[in-house]
N, C-alpha and C positions, 0 to 999 in steps of 0.2 A: 594760714596759708596752704594753698593746694600743693600736695606733694607731686613734684614733677616726674615726668618719665626718666627713669634712670638705666635704662638699657645700655649695656656696652657691647660694642661689637665684638665677634670671636676672631681667633686667629685664622679660622679657616678662610678659604677663597671666598671673596663676595658671592660666587655664585651657588655656594653650598647653602643647604638648609642650616640656619644657625638660629640656636635659642637666643630670644631677644631681638632678632633682626628678620623674623618672618611673620606670618599672618596671625590674625585672631577673628573671633567672631561677633559677638555682641558687647560692645564696649562696656567694661564694667559690670557686666551682669552676673559673672561668676557661673560656674557650673557646678552640678551635683557632684558629689564625692563618694567614691566607692569605700568600702571597708579598709582601713589601714592595717597593716602587719602589726603584731603586738611585740615584734623582736626589740632587743634593746636598740639596735640600730635605728629603727623606725619610730622610737619612743618621742612623743611630742616635746618640742623645744620651747622655751619661753620666747615669745614674740609679742607685738603690739597688743594692749588690752582687747580680750575677746578674740584673739587669733592664735591658732596653733600653727607650729612650723614642724614639718616631719619630713623624712626621706620620701621621695615619690615611689609609687608602685606602678606596675604596668596598667593597672585599671584607671589610671589618670591620663591615659594617652589622649582621649577624645577632649576632655575638658582642658588639658594644657594647649591642645591645638586651636581651640576656641579662643583661650586667652591670648595665645601667641598672634592670632590674626586680628582680634579687635584693638589690640595695643599697637600695631604697626604705625610707625611715624618716621619721618625724615630727620626727626631729631636725633634718633639713634640708630636707624635702620641703613645698612649698606648694600641692601638688596631691593629689588623692586617691590612694589605693593603685591601681596599674595592674590592668586587666582585660582579658581578651582580648575581641575581636580585637586583637592588637598592630599597629600600624602601623610603618613603616621608621623606623629610627633617623635616617638622613639624609633629608634633603627641601630644597626650595629655600631655607630659612631655615638650616638646620644641614648646612652643607658639610664634608665630609671635611678640607679644609684648614685649617678652623678649630680641629681637635682634634689633641691629641697623646696617644698611647696608651703605655702601660706594658706591655712584654711579658716575661714569665718563662717559660722552658721551653716556648716555642711557645704560650703562653696569654695571652689579653688579662687583665691584672690591675688595669687602672686607666686612667684618661683624665682630661685636663682640656681645656676649651674656652676659647679666647681669641678674642674678637670685639669688633668695634666697636659700642658700645651705642646710639650716636646717629649715624645714617648721613648726616653733614653733612661737607663739606670742612673746615669751620672746627673740627671735632672729631676729625679723623683722627689727631690725635696722641695721643688716649687710646683704650686698649683695655681690655677688662674680661674677668675670669675669670667665666665663665657656667656653673659647674659642675665640681667636682673630686671624683672618685669612685675608691675603691679597694675591691677585693673584700676581704672579711672574711679570707681566708686569707693575704693579703698585708699586713695592716696590722701595725703595730710594727715594720717594716723599712725605713722611711724611704722608701717608694714615694711617699707623698704629698708630702713635702718635695721629692723629685727631680723630680716633675711641677710642683711650683709654682716651682722654679728653672728648669725648662726653659721654662716659660710666660713667665717673665721675659725669658729669652733670646730666645724666638720673637717676643715683642712688640717688643723692640729691633730685631730683624732686619726687622720689618715698619715700622720708623721711628717707633714710639711712644715718647713721652717720659714717659708716665704710664700706670699700670696700676691699674684700681679692681676692687672686688668688694663683693658684698652677701652677708651671713651672717646667720643667724637669731640673736637675741639669746640663746636658750637653748643654742646650740651652742658652749659654752665651749671644747671642746677644739680645734675648728677655728678660733676666734677667737685662741687662743694660739699655734697654728702659724703663722697669718698675721702676728700681731705679731712673732713670733721671726724673721720673714723681712722685717721692715722695714715692714709695713702698719700704717698708723695709722688709728684711728677718726675719720672725718671728718663723722659726722653719724648720728643715730638717728631712726628714725621709730617712735615708741611705739605699740604695740598695732597694727602694720600688718597682722597676719595673725591669723586665728582658726584655731588647730591644736588638735584634740583638746579643744575647749571652753575653751581658754585663749587669751588675746590674747599675741602674741609680737612683740617689736620686730624691726625690720628695721635691720641696722646696716649702715652703709656705710663701707668701708675703702678707702685707697688709699696708693700710695707713688710717688715719682720714679724714673725708670729712668735718670736722667742721674747720671754720677758726679761 
């Protein structure tokens, strides 16, 4: 079965550039990958067969921008379709260390962003998935699940005890993936977004990272 788009909207305002809700370039084509750091933090993690998952580096900016644009879809996007001129993928609010990327045969085929949704010390134990993207050519091969599991590991490494996400109500395939990895629905904001002339629910999901 073809792996669906699993992008979850961020908690940023809909007008902001959001990983997983912005543009992309040649659907599923993948882009060439610069050399990765050899630090322990950037060491490759297990993923789907033939796929390595690692922390993003600044050199991934252009490739992730392409991936972001070509996977834009109303299934997950809460912002309009991207249009040139395109800005950089990374900026002061979207740092490479918040992203894990999936690499196959030297090409970027997916990413997940893990960030703190509320920048307060009292909320430091909670991290959030703010975008999960897989190139069309790599769907149905476990890449999304590998990224999701790597995100949970990454969150634990950063001291989180809880991981949350938001997903559009009509994105049933993504919701099924998250549920299969232990995420439960913790709330629903009815009709939170108007997409394609239809009101769409915003579904809040989360899970504990403590065994």
